[in-house]
N, CA, C, O and the ligand as a Tripos MOL2 file, in Angstrom:
@<TRIPOS>MOLECULE
protein
  281   279    71     0     0
PROTEIN
NO_CHARGES

@<TRIPOS>ATOM
      1 N          26.7830 -259.7170   37.8420 N.3       1 MET1
      2 CA         27.8530 -258.7530   37.5720 C.3       1 MET1
      3 C          28.0740 -257.8550   38.7910 C.2       1 MET1
      4 O          27.1150 -257.3640   39.3870 O.2       1 MET1
      5 N          29.3430 -257.6410   39.1590 N.am      2 LYS2
      6 CA         29.6670 -256.8310   40.3290 C.3       2 LYS2
      7 C          30.5190 -255.6420   39.9200 C.2       2 LYS2
      8 O          31.1530 -255.6440   38.8650 O.2       2 LYS2
      9 N          30.5220 -254.6290   40.7730 N.am      3 CYS3
     10 CA         31.3180 -253.4390   40.5200 C.3       3 CYS3
     11 C          32.8050 -253.7780   40.5520 C.2       3 CYS3
     12 O          33.2790 -254.4600   41.4610 O.2       3 CYS3
     13 N          33.5380 -253.2890   39.5420 N.am      4 ILE4
     14 CA         34.9750 -253.5540   39.4630 C.3       4 ILE4
     15 C          35.7140 -252.7800   40.5650 C.2       4 ILE4
     16 O          36.7470 -253.2280   41.0640 O.2       4 ILE4
     17 N          35.1660 -251.6070   40.9380 N.am      5 GLN5
     18 CA         35.8270 -250.7580   41.9250 C.3       5 GLN5
     19 C          35.6940 -251.3050   43.3490 C.2       5 GLN5
     20 O          36.6790 -251.3820   44.0840 O.2       5 GLN5
     21 N          34.4520 -251.6880   43.7380 N.am      6 CYS6
     22 CA         34.2190 -251.9820   45.1510 C.3       6 CYS6
     23 C          33.5190 -253.3250   45.3920 C.2       6 CYS6
     24 O          33.2250 -253.6770   46.5340 O.2       6 CYS6
     25 N          33.2490 -254.0810   44.3020 N.am      7 GLN7
     26 CA         32.5520 -255.3730   44.4110 C.3       7 GLN7
     27 C          31.0990 -255.2360   44.8590 C.2       7 GLN7
     28 O          30.4650 -256.2350   45.1970 O.2       7 GLN7
     29 N          30.5680 -254.0280   44.8670 N.am      8 GLY8
     30 CA         29.1600 -253.8080   45.2000 C.3       8 GLY8
     31 C          28.2540 -254.3650   44.1100 C.2       8 GLY8
     32 O          28.7190 -254.6750   43.0130 O.2       8 GLY8
     33 N          26.9680 -254.4930   44.4040 N.am      9 SER9
     34 CA         26.0620 -255.0230   43.3840 C.3       9 SER9
     35 C          25.5580 -253.9000   42.4780 C.2       9 SER9
     36 O          25.3790 -252.7550   42.8950 O.2       9 SER9
     37 N          25.3400 -254.2830   41.2240 N.am     10 LEU10
     38 CA         24.9230 -253.3080   40.2270 C.3      10 LEU10
     39 C          23.4150 -253.3370   40.0550 C.2      10 LEU10
     40 O          22.7890 -254.3970   40.0710 O.2      10 LEU10
     41 N          22.8470 -252.1520   39.8910 N.am     11 ARG11
     42 CA         21.4140 -252.0280   39.6660 C.3      11 ARG11
     43 C          21.1650 -251.3920   38.3150 C.2      11 ARG11
     44 O          21.9120 -250.5240   37.8640 O.2      11 ARG11
     45 N          20.0790 -251.8530   37.6690 N.am     12 ARG12
     46 CA         19.6600 -251.2830   36.4010 C.3      12 ARG12
     47 C          19.1960 -249.8510   36.6480 C.2      12 ARG12
     48 O          18.4260 -249.5830   37.5700 O.2      12 ARG12
     49 N          19.6710 -248.9490   35.8170 N.am     13 GLY13
     50 CA         19.2380 -247.5700   35.9910 C.3      13 GLY13
     51 C          19.5910 -246.7500   34.7660 C.2      13 GLY13
     52 O          19.7600 -247.2870   33.6710 O.2      13 GLY13
     53 N          19.6980 -245.4610   34.9580 N.am     14 VAL14
     54 CA         20.1310 -244.5890   33.8780 C.3      14 VAL14
     55 C          21.2300 -243.6660   34.4030 C.2      14 VAL14
     56 O          21.3180 -243.3970   35.6010 O.2      14 VAL14
     57 N          22.0520 -243.1940   33.4920 N.am     15 ALA15
     58 CA         23.1200 -242.2760   33.8760 C.3      15 ALA15
     59 C          23.3360 -241.2840   32.7370 C.2      15 ALA15
     60 O          23.0780 -241.5920   31.5740 O.2      15 ALA15
     61 N          23.8090 -240.0970   33.0850 N.am     16 PRO16
     62 CA         24.1140 -239.1310   32.0250 C.3      16 PRO16
     63 C          25.4130 -239.4930   31.3240 C.2      16 PRO16
     64 O          26.3240 -240.0570   31.9290 O.2      16 PRO16
     65 N          25.4830 -239.1610   30.0430 N.am     17 PHE17
     66 CA         26.6980 -239.3800   29.2770 C.3      17 PHE17
     67 C          27.1800 -238.0520   28.7170 C.2      17 PHE17
     68 O          26.4010 -237.3140   28.1130 O.2      17 PHE17
     69 N          28.4630 -237.7400   28.9110 N.am     18 HIS18
     70 CA         29.0550 -236.5050   28.4060 C.3      18 HIS18
     71 C          30.1340 -236.8480   27.3940 C.2      18 HIS18
     72 O          30.9200 -237.7730   27.5990 O.2      18 HIS18
     73 N          30.1680 -236.0990   26.3000 N.am     19 ALA19
     74 CA         31.2670 -236.2420   25.3540 C.3      19 ALA19
     75 C          31.7960 -234.8660   25.0070 C.2      19 ALA19
     76 O          31.0380 -233.9820   24.6080 O.2      19 ALA19
     77 N          33.1040 -234.6840   25.1600 N.am     20 ASP20
     78 CA         33.7370 -233.4350   24.7450 C.3      20 ASP20
     79 C          34.4440 -233.6970   23.4290 C.2      20 ASP20
     80 O          35.4610 -234.3880   23.3800 O.2      20 ASP20
     81 N          33.8960 -233.1390   22.3760 N.am     21 ARG21
     82 CA         34.4600 -233.3630   21.0510 C.3      21 ARG21
     83 C          35.0010 -232.0570   20.5140 C.2      21 ARG21
     84 O          34.7530 -230.9820   21.0610 O.2      21 ARG21
     85 N          35.7570 -232.1790   19.4140 N.am     22 LYS22
     86 CA         36.2700 -230.9930   18.7660 C.3      22 LYS22
     87 C          35.0780 -230.2190   18.1880 C.2      22 LYS22
     88 O          34.4010 -230.6990   17.2790 O.2      22 LYS22
     89 N          34.8350 -229.0360   18.7170 N.am     23 GLY23
     90 CA         33.7790 -228.1910   18.1590 C.3      23 GLY23
     91 C          32.4330 -228.2900   18.8370 C.2      23 GLY23
     92 O          31.5760 -227.4360   18.6100 O.2      23 GLY23
     93 N          32.2130 -229.2940   19.6580 N.am     24 TYR24
     94 CA         30.9400 -229.3720   20.3710 C.3      24 TYR24
     95 C          31.0450 -230.2560   21.6110 C.2      24 TYR24
     96 O          31.9770 -231.0450   21.7650 O.2      24 TYR24
     97 N          30.0720 -230.0970   22.4720 N.am     25 HIS25
     98 CA         29.9580 -230.9540   23.6540 C.3      25 HIS25
     99 C          28.5880 -231.5910   23.6290 C.2      25 HIS25
    100 O          27.5960 -230.9130   23.3600 O.2      25 HIS25
    101 N          28.5160 -232.8590   23.8990 N.am     26 LEU26
    102 CA         27.2470 -233.5670   23.8840 C.3      26 LEU26
    103 C          26.9460 -234.0950   25.2840 C.2      26 LEU26
    104 O          27.7940 -234.7260   25.9160 O.2      26 LEU26
    105 N          25.7360 -233.8310   25.7570 N.am     27 VAL27
    106 CA         25.2920 -234.3780   27.0330 C.3      27 VAL27
    107 C          23.9740 -235.1090   26.8100 C.2      27 VAL27
    108 O          22.9950 -234.5170   26.3580 O.2      27 VAL27
    109 N          23.9580 -236.3910   27.1290 N.am     28 MET28
    110 CA         22.7150 -237.1520   27.0740 C.3      28 MET28
    111 C          22.3080 -237.4470   28.5110 C.2      28 MET28
    112 O          23.1030 -237.9720   29.2910 O.2      28 MET28
    113 N          21.0780 -237.1120   28.8570 N.am     29 ASP29
    114 CA         20.6620 -237.1470   30.2590 C.3      29 ASP29
    115 C          20.4430 -238.5450   30.8240 C.2      29 ASP29
    116 O          20.8750 -238.8400   31.9380 O.2      29 ASP29
    117 N          19.7850 -239.3940   30.0690 N.am     30 SER30
    118 CA         19.4570 -240.7030   30.6480 C.3      30 SER30
    119 C          19.7540 -241.8450   29.6970 C.2      30 SER30
    120 O          18.9000 -242.2780   28.9240 O.2      30 SER30
    121 N          20.9780 -242.3190   29.7720 N.am     31 ILE31
    122 CA         21.4010 -243.4910   29.0200 C.3      31 ILE31
    123 C          21.1880 -244.7090   29.9230 C.2      31 ILE31
    124 O          21.5970 -244.6880   31.0840 O.2      31 ILE31
    125 N          20.5550 -245.7710   29.4090 N.am     32 PRO32
    126 CA         20.3890 -246.9750   30.2260 C.3      32 PRO32
    127 C          21.7560 -247.5170   30.6450 C.2      32 PRO32
    128 O          22.6650 -247.6170   29.8200 O.2      32 PRO32
    129 N          21.9000 -247.8620   31.9110 N.am     33 ALA33
    130 CA         23.1990 -248.2820   32.4180 C.3      33 ALA33
    131 C          23.0190 -249.1440   33.6610 C.2      33 ALA33
    132 O          21.9240 -249.2490   34.2130 O.2      33 ALA33
    133 N          24.1150 -249.7530   34.0860 N.am     34 TRP34
    134 CA         24.1600 -250.4260   35.3800 C.3      34 TRP34
    135 C          24.9080 -249.5070   36.3330 C.2      34 TRP34
    136 O          25.9910 -249.0120   36.0180 O.2      34 TRP34
    137 N          24.3210 -249.2880   37.4910 N.am     35 VAL35
    138 CA         24.9160 -248.3530   38.4460 C.3      35 VAL35
    139 C          25.2150 -249.1030   39.7400 C.2      35 VAL35
    140 O          24.3630 -249.8320   40.2470 O.2      35 VAL35
    141 N          26.4200 -248.9280   40.2730 N.am     36 CYS36
    142 CA         26.8030 -249.5880   41.5220 C.3      36 CYS36
    143 C          26.0050 -248.9990   42.6840 C.2      36 CYS36
    144 O          25.9340 -247.7820   42.8540 O.2      36 CYS36
    145 N          25.4040 -249.8930   43.4850 N.am     37 SER37
    146 CA         24.5880 -249.4080   44.6050 C.3      37 SER37
    147 C          25.4600 -248.8980   45.7520 C.2      37 SER37
    148 O          24.9650 -248.2090   46.6440 O.2      37 SER37
    149 N          26.7440 -249.2260   45.7380 N.am     38 GLN38
    150 CA         27.6380 -248.7620   46.8120 C.3      38 GLN38
    151 C          28.3900 -247.4820   46.4670 C.2      38 GLN38
    152 O          28.3300 -246.5010   47.2080 O.2      38 GLN38
    153 N          29.1080 -247.4940   45.3270 N.am     39 CYS39
    154 CA         29.9700 -246.3360   45.0400 C.3      39 CYS39
    155 C          29.4490 -245.4690   43.8990 C.2      39 CYS39
    156 O          29.9920 -244.3950   43.6420 O.2      39 CYS39
    157 N          28.3990 -245.9250   43.2120 N.am     40 GLY40
    158 CA         27.8180 -245.0970   42.1620 C.3      40 GLY40
    159 C          28.5190 -245.1880   40.8150 C.2      40 GLY40
    160 O          28.1660 -244.4690   39.8800 O.2      40 GLY40
    161 N          29.5070 -246.0640   40.7100 N.am     41 GLU41
    162 CA         30.1930 -246.2660   39.4300 C.3      41 GLU41
    163 C          29.1690 -246.6890   38.3670 C.2      41 GLU41
    164 O          28.2550 -247.4670   38.6400 O.2      41 GLU41
    165 N          29.3440 -246.1600   37.1580 N.am     42 VAL42
    166 CA         28.3810 -246.4120   36.0850 C.3      42 VAL42
    167 C          29.0080 -247.3160   35.0330 C.2      42 VAL42
    168 O          30.1520 -247.1100   34.6270 O.2      42 VAL42
    169 N          28.2500 -248.3200   34.5920 N.am     43 TYR43
    170 CA         28.6820 -249.2060   33.5170 C.3      43 TYR43
    171 C          27.6560 -249.1630   32.3990 C.2      43 TYR43
    172 O          26.5080 -249.5670   32.5830 O.2      43 TYR43
    173 N          28.0740 -248.6700   31.2340 N.am     44 PHE44
    174 CA         27.1640 -248.6430   30.0950 C.3      44 PHE44
    175 C          27.2180 -249.9830   29.3720 C.2      44 PHE44
    176 O          28.2690 -250.6210   29.2910 O.2      44 PHE44
    177 N          26.0630 -250.4000   28.8450 N.am     45 GLU45
    178 CA         26.0250 -251.6360   28.0630 C.3      45 GLU45
    179 C          26.5750 -251.3860   26.6630 C.2      45 GLU45
    180 O          26.5540 -250.2610   26.1640 O.2      45 GLU45
    181 N          27.0740 -252.4670   26.0320 N.am     46 ASP46
    182 CA         27.6140 -252.3680   24.6740 C.3      46 ASP46
    183 C          26.6080 -251.7290   23.7210 C.2      46 ASP46
    184 O          26.9530 -250.9000   22.8790 O.2      46 ASP46
    185 N          25.3360 -252.1480   23.8840 N.am     47 LYS47
    186 CA         24.2600 -251.6430   23.0450 C.3      47 LYS47
    187 C          24.1610 -250.1230   23.1350 C.2      47 LYS47
    188 O          24.0290 -249.4340   22.1230 O.2      47 LYS47
    189 N          24.2280 -249.6100   24.3710 N.am     48 ALA48
    190 CA         24.1260 -248.1620   24.5930 C.3      48 ALA48
    191 C          25.3610 -247.4620   24.0230 C.2      48 ALA48
    192 O          25.2580 -246.3980   23.4130 O.2      48 ALA48
    193 N          26.5370 -248.0790   24.2350 N.am     49 VAL49
    194 CA         27.7750 -247.4870   23.7280 C.3      49 VAL49
    195 C          27.7430 -247.4160   22.2040 C.2      49 VAL49
    196 O          28.1830 -246.4250   21.6200 O.2      49 VAL49
    197 N          27.2220 -248.4710   21.5510 N.am     50 ASP50
    198 CA         27.0850 -248.4700   20.0900 C.3      50 ASP50
    199 C          26.2210 -247.3060   19.6240 C.2      50 ASP50
    200 O          26.5760 -246.5880   18.6900 O.2      50 ASP50
    201 N          25.0800 -247.1300   20.2910 N.am     51 SER51
    202 CA         24.1670 -246.0500   19.8970 C.3      51 SER51
    203 C          24.8120 -244.6880   20.0810 C.2      51 SER51
    204 O          24.6730 -243.8020   19.2370 O.2      51 SER51
    205 N          25.5200 -244.5270   21.1960 N.am     52 ILE52
    206 CA         26.1900 -243.2500   21.4560 C.3      52 ILE52
    207 C          27.2280 -242.9850   20.3710 C.2      52 ILE52
    208 O          27.3400 -241.8660   19.8700 O.2      52 ILE52
    209 N          27.9950 -244.0310   20.0070 N.am     53 GLN53
    210 CA         29.0320 -243.8500   18.9930 C.3      53 GLN53
    211 C          28.4310 -243.5030   17.6390 C.2      53 GLN53
    212 O          28.9830 -242.6960   16.8910 O.2      53 GLN53
    213 N          27.2810 -244.1300   17.3260 N.am     54 LYS54
    214 CA         26.5970 -243.8010   16.0770 C.3      54 LYS54
    215 C          26.1500 -242.3480   16.0800 C.2      54 LYS54
    216 O          26.3140 -241.6350   15.0900 O.2      54 LYS54
    217 N          25.5780 -241.9110   17.2120 N.am     55 ALA55
    218 CA         25.1100 -240.5340   17.3330 C.3      55 ALA55
    219 C          26.2800 -239.5680   17.1770 C.2      55 ALA55
    220 O          26.1680 -238.5610   16.4790 O.2      55 ALA55
    221 N          27.4030 -239.8750   17.8290 N.am     56 LEU56
    222 CA         28.5820 -239.0030   17.7440 C.3      56 LEU56
    223 C          29.0980 -238.9340   16.3130 C.2      56 LEU56
    224 O          29.4690 -237.8650   15.8300 O.2      56 LEU56
    225 N          29.1190 -240.1010   15.6270 N.am     57 ARG57
    226 CA         29.5960 -240.1160   14.2410 C.3      57 ARG57
    227 C          28.7430 -239.2220   13.3580 C.2      57 ARG57
    228 O          29.2620 -238.4790   12.5240 O.2      57 ARG57
    229 N          27.4150 -239.2980   13.5490 N.am     58 SER58
    230 CA         26.5790 -238.4930   12.6710 C.3      58 SER58
    231 C          26.6920 -237.0090   13.0090 C.2      58 SER58
    232 O          26.6170 -236.1630   12.1180 O.2      58 SER58
    233 N          26.8710 -236.6870   14.2930 N.am     59 ILE59
    234 CA         27.0880 -235.2750   14.6370 C.3      59 ILE59
    235 C          28.4340 -234.7990   14.0740 C.2      59 ILE59
    236 O          28.5450 -233.6810   13.5700 O.2      59 ILE59
    237 N          29.4560 -235.6650   14.1670 N.am     60 ASP60
    238 CA         30.7700 -235.3270   13.5850 C.3      60 ASP60
    239 C          30.6320 -234.9920   12.1020 C.2      60 ASP60
    240 O          31.1740 -233.9950   11.6230 O.2      60 ASP60
    241 N          29.8870 -235.8530   11.3770 N.am     61 ASN61
    242 CA         29.7040 -235.6310    9.9380 C.3      61 ASN61
    243 C          29.0110 -234.3130    9.6620 C.2      61 ASN61
    244 O          29.4610 -233.5180    8.8380 O.2      61 ASN61
    245 N          27.9050 -234.0910   10.3670 N.am     62 GLU62
    246 CA         27.1290 -232.8720   10.1280 C.3      62 GLU62
    247 C          27.9120 -231.6340   10.5360 C.2      62 GLU62
    248 O          27.8490 -230.6120    9.8530 O.2      62 GLU62
    249 N          28.6530 -231.7100   11.6440 N.am     63 SER63
    250 CA         29.3430 -230.5040   12.0840 C.3      63 SER63
    251 C          30.5210 -230.1930   11.1660 C.2      63 SER63
    252 O          30.8640 -229.0250   10.9850 O.2      63 SER63
    253 N          31.1500 -231.2210   10.5820 N.am     64 SER64
    254 CA         32.2410 -230.8990    9.6580 C.3      64 SER64
    255 C          31.6700 -230.3580    8.3490 C.2      64 SER64
    256 O          32.2940 -229.5290    7.6850 O.2      64 SER64
    257 N          30.4670 -230.8390    7.9800 N.am     65 ARG65
    258 CA         29.8090 -230.2670    6.7960 C.3      65 ARG65
    259 C          29.4640 -228.7960    7.0310 C.2      65 ARG65
    260 O          29.6440 -227.9560    6.1490 O.2      65 ARG65
    261 N          28.9660 -228.5000    8.2310 N.am     66 LEU66
    262 CA         28.6400 -227.1100    8.5940 C.3      66 LEU66
    263 C          29.8870 -226.2390    8.5560 C.2      66 LEU66
    264 O          29.8570 -225.1190    8.0450 O.2      66 LEU66
    265 N          30.9940 -226.7640    9.1040 N.am     67 ALA67
    266 CA         32.2360 -225.9980    9.1680 C.3      67 ALA67
    267 C          32.7050 -225.6610    7.7610 C.2      67 ALA67
    268 O          33.2210 -224.5700    7.5190 O.2      67 ALA67
    269 N          32.5250 -226.6100    6.8180 N.am     68 LYS68
    270 CA         32.9590 -226.3760    5.4330 C.3      68 LYS68
    271 C          32.1230 -225.3090    4.7430 C.2      68 LYS68
    272 O          32.6150 -224.5520    3.9060 O.2      68 LYS68
    273 N          30.8390 -225.2660    5.1150 N.am     69 SER69
    274 CA         29.9610 -224.2920    4.4460 C.3      69 SER69
    275 C          30.0630 -222.8970    5.0610 C.2      69 SER69
    276 O          29.4780 -221.9420    4.5520 O.2      69 SER69
    277 N          30.8130 -222.7900    6.1600 N.am     70 ALA70
    278 CA         30.9020 -221.4910    6.8470 C.3      70 ALA70
    279 C          31.7650 -220.5180    6.0370 C.2      70 ALA70
    280 O          31.9590 -219.3750    6.4490 O.2      70 ALA70
    281 ZN         31.0950 -249.8380   43.3440 Zn       71 ZN71
@<TRIPOS>BOND
     1     1     2 1
     2     2     3 1
     3     3     4 2
     4     3     5 am
     5     5     6 1
     6     6     7 1
     7     7     8 2
     8     7     9 am
     9     9    10 1
    10    10    11 1
    11    11    12 2
    12    11    13 am
    13    13    14 1
    14    14    15 1
    15    15    16 2
    16    15    17 am
    17    17    18 1
    18    18    19 1
    19    19    20 2
    20    19    21 am
    21    21    22 1
    22    22    23 1
    23    23    24 2
    24    23    25 am
    25    25    26 1
    26    26    27 1
    27    27    28 2
    28    27    29 am
    29    29    30 1
    30    30    31 1
    31    31    32 2
    32    31    33 am
    33    33    34 1
    34    34    35 1
    35    35    36 2
    36    35    37 am
    37    37    38 1
    38    38    39 1
    39    39    40 2
    40    39    41 am
    41    41    42 1
    42    42    43 1
    43    43    44 2
    44    43    45 am
    45    45    46 1
    46    46    47 1
    47    47    48 2
    48    47    49 am
    49    49    50 1
    50    50    51 1
    51    51    52 2
    52    51    53 am
    53    53    54 1
    54    54    55 1
    55    55    56 2
    56    55    57 am
    57    57    58 1
    58    58    59 1
    59    59    60 2
    60    59    61 am
    61    61    62 1
    62    62    63 1
    63    63    64 2
    64    63    65 am
    65    65    66 1
    66    66    67 1
    67    67    68 2
    68    67    69 am
    69    69    70 1
    70    70    71 1
    71    71    72 2
    72    71    73 am
    73    73    74 1
    74    74    75 1
    75    75    76 2
    76    75    77 am
    77    77    78 1
    78    78    79 1
    79    79    80 2
    80    79    81 am
    81    81    82 1
    82    82    83 1
    83    83    84 2
    84    83    85 am
    85    85    86 1
    86    86    87 1
    87    87    88 2
    88    87    89 am
    89    89    90 1
    90    90    91 1
    91    91    92 2
    92    91    93 am
    93    93    94 1
    94    94    95 1
    95    95    96 2
    96    95    97 am
    97    97    98 1
    98    98    99 1
    99    99   100 2
   100    99   101 am
   101   101   102 1
   102   102   103 1
   103   103   104 2
   104   103   105 am
   105   105   106 1
   106   106   107 1
   107   107   108 2
   108   107   109 am
   109   109   110 1
   110   110   111 1
   111   111   112 2
   112   111   113 am
   113   113   114 1
   114   114   115 1
   115   115   116 2
   116   115   117 am
   117   117   118 1
   118   118   119 1
   119   119   120 2
   120   119   121 am
   121   121   122 1
   122   122   123 1
   123   123   124 2
   124   123   125 am
   125   125   126 1
   126   126   127 1
   127   127   128 2
   128   127   129 am
   129   129   130 1
   130   130   131 1
   131   131   132 2
   132   131   133 am
   133   133   134 1
   134   134   135 1
   135   135   136 2
   136   135   137 am
   137   137   138 1
   138   138   139 1
   139   139   140 2
   140   139   141 am
   141   141   142 1
   142   142   143 1
   143   143   144 2
   144   143   145 am
   145   145   146 1
   146   146   147 1
   147   147   148 2
   148   147   149 am
   149   149   150 1
   150   150   151 1
   151   151   152 2
   152   151   153 am
   153   153   154 1
   154   154   155 1
   155   155   156 2
   156   155   157 am
   157   157   158 1
   158   158   159 1
   159   159   160 2
   160   159   161 am
   161   161   162 1
   162   162   163 1
   163   163   164 2
   164   163   165 am
   165   165   166 1
   166   166   167 1
   167   167   168 2
   168   167   169 am
   169   169   170 1
   170   170   171 1
   171   171   172 2
   172   171   173 am
   173   173   174 1
   174   174   175 1
   175   175   176 2
   176   175   177 am
   177   177   178 1
   178   178   179 1
   179   179   180 2
   180   179   181 am
   181   181   182 1
   182   182   183 1
   183   183   184 2
   184   183   185 am
   185   185   186 1
   186   186   187 1
   187   187   188 2
   188   187   189 am
   189   189   190 1
   190   190   191 1
   191   191   192 2
   192   191   193 am
   193   193   194 1
   194   194   195 1
   195   195   196 2
   196   195   197 am
   197   197   198 1
   198   198   199 1
   199   199   200 2
   200   199   201 am
   201   201   202 1
   202   202   203 1
   203   203   204 2
   204   203   205 am
   205   205   206 1
   206   206   207 1
   207   207   208 2
   208   207   209 am
   209   209   210 1
   210   210   211 1
   211   211   212 2
   212   211   213 am
   213   213   214 1
   214   214   215 1
   215   215   216 2
   216   215   217 am
   217   217   218 1
   218   218   219 1
   219   219   220 2
   220   219   221 am
   221   221   222 1
   222   222   223 1
   223   223   224 2
   224   223   225 am
   225   225   226 1
   226   226   227 1
   227   227   228 2
   228   227   229 am
   229   229   230 1
   230   230   231 1
   231   231   232 2
   232   231   233 am
   233   233   234 1
   234   234   235 1
   235   235   236 2
   236   235   237 am
   237   237   238 1
   238   238   239 1
   239   239   240 2
   240   239   241 am
   241   241   242 1
   242   242   243 1
   243   243   244 2
   244   243   245 am
   245   245   246 1
   246   246   247 1
   247   247   248 2
   248   247   249 am
   249   249   250 1
   250   250   251 1
   251   251   252 2
   252   251   253 am
   253   253   254 1
   254   254   255 1
   255   255   256 2
   256   255   257 am
   257   257   258 1
   258   258   259 1
   259   259   260 2
   260   259   261 am
   261   261   262 1
   262   262   263 1
   263   263   264 2
   264   263   265 am
   265   265   266 1
   266   266   267 1
   267   267   268 2
   268   267   269 am
   269   269   270 1
   270   270   271 1
   271   271   272 2
   272   271   273 am
   273   273   274 1
   274   274   275 1
   275   275   276 2
   276   275   277 am
   277   277   278 1
   278   278   279 1
   279   279   280 2
@<TRIPOS>SUBSTRUCTURE
     1 MET1         2 RESIDUE 1 A MET
     2 LYS2         6 RESIDUE 1 A LYS
     3 CYS3        10 RESIDUE 1 A CYS
     4 ILE4        14 RESIDUE 1 A ILE
     5 GLN5        18 RESIDUE 1 A GLN
     6 CYS6        22 RESIDUE 1 A CYS
     7 GLN7        26 RESIDUE 1 A GLN
     8 GLY8        30 RESIDUE 1 A GLY
     9 SER9        34 RESIDUE 1 A SER
    10 LEU10       38 RESIDUE 1 A LEU
    11 ARG11       42 RESIDUE 1 A ARG
    12 ARG12       46 RESIDUE 1 A ARG
    13 GLY13       50 RESIDUE 1 A GLY
    14 VAL14       54 RESIDUE 1 A VAL
    15 ALA15       58 RESIDUE 1 A ALA
    16 PRO16       62 RESIDUE 1 A PRO
    17 PHE17       66 RESIDUE 1 A PHE
    18 HIS18       70 RESIDUE 1 A HIS
    19 ALA19       74 RESIDUE 1 A ALA
    20 ASP20       78 RESIDUE 1 A ASP
    21 ARG21       82 RESIDUE 1 A ARG
    22 LYS22       86 RESIDUE 1 A LYS
    23 GLY23       90 RESIDUE 1 A GLY
    24 TYR24       94 RESIDUE 1 A TYR
    25 HIS25       98 RESIDUE 1 A HIS
    26 LEU26      102 RESIDUE 1 A LEU
    27 VAL27      106 RESIDUE 1 A VAL
    28 MET28      110 RESIDUE 1 A MET
    29 ASP29      114 RESIDUE 1 A ASP
    30 SER30      118 RESIDUE 1 A SER
    31 ILE31      122 RESIDUE 1 A ILE
    32 PRO32      126 RESIDUE 1 A PRO
    33 ALA33      130 RESIDUE 1 A ALA
    34 TRP34      134 RESIDUE 1 A TRP
    35 VAL35      138 RESIDUE 1 A VAL
    36 CYS36      142 RESIDUE 1 A CYS
    37 SER37      146 RESIDUE 1 A SER
    38 GLN38      150 RESIDUE 1 A GLN
    39 CYS39      154 RESIDUE 1 A CYS
    40 GLY40      158 RESIDUE 1 A GLY
    41 GLU41      162 RESIDUE 1 A GLU
    42 VAL42      166 RESIDUE 1 A VAL
    43 TYR43      170 RESIDUE 1 A TYR
    44 PHE44      174 RESIDUE 1 A PHE
    45 GLU45      178 RESIDUE 1 A GLU
    46 ASP46      182 RESIDUE 1 A ASP
    47 LYS47      186 RESIDUE 1 A LYS
    48 ALA48      190 RESIDUE 1 A ALA
    49 VAL49      194 RESIDUE 1 A VAL
    50 ASP50      198 RESIDUE 1 A ASP
    51 SER51      202 RESIDUE 1 A SER
    52 ILE52      206 RESIDUE 1 A ILE
    53 GLN53      210 RESIDUE 1 A GLN
    54 LYS54      214 RESIDUE 1 A LYS
    55 ALA55      218 RESIDUE 1 A ALA
    56 LEU56      222 RESIDUE 1 A LEU
    57 ARG57      226 RESIDUE 1 A ARG
    58 SER58      230 RESIDUE 1 A SER
    59 ILE59      234 RESIDUE 1 A ILE
    60 ASP60      238 RESIDUE 1 A ASP
    61 ASN61      242 RESIDUE 1 A ASN
    62 GLU62      246 RESIDUE 1 A GLU
    63 SER63      250 RESIDUE 1 A SER
    64 SER64      254 RESIDUE 1 A SER
    65 ARG65      258 RESIDUE 1 A ARG
    66 LEU66      262 RESIDUE 1 A LEU
    67 ALA67      266 RESIDUE 1 A ALA
    68 LYS68      270 RESIDUE 1 A LYS
    69 SER69      274 RESIDUE 1 A SER
    70 ALA70      278 RESIDUE 1 A ALA
    71 ZN71       281 GROUP 0 **** ****
């Protein structure tokens, strides 16, 4: 697999993930990812994206429950 931006080679590593959602911001420090050795572009694996989406969904649920009880 090569970088879409610069055709550089990708290395296994970790990268931070940021999500700006309604009512909260989520930052995960080290998500497993492929990182371009030339330009630093980050590619998350489907598996990691699934987990992040699950985490966001559960935070969405809990935060809307909190908002209702306020
Ligand atoms: Zn690149």
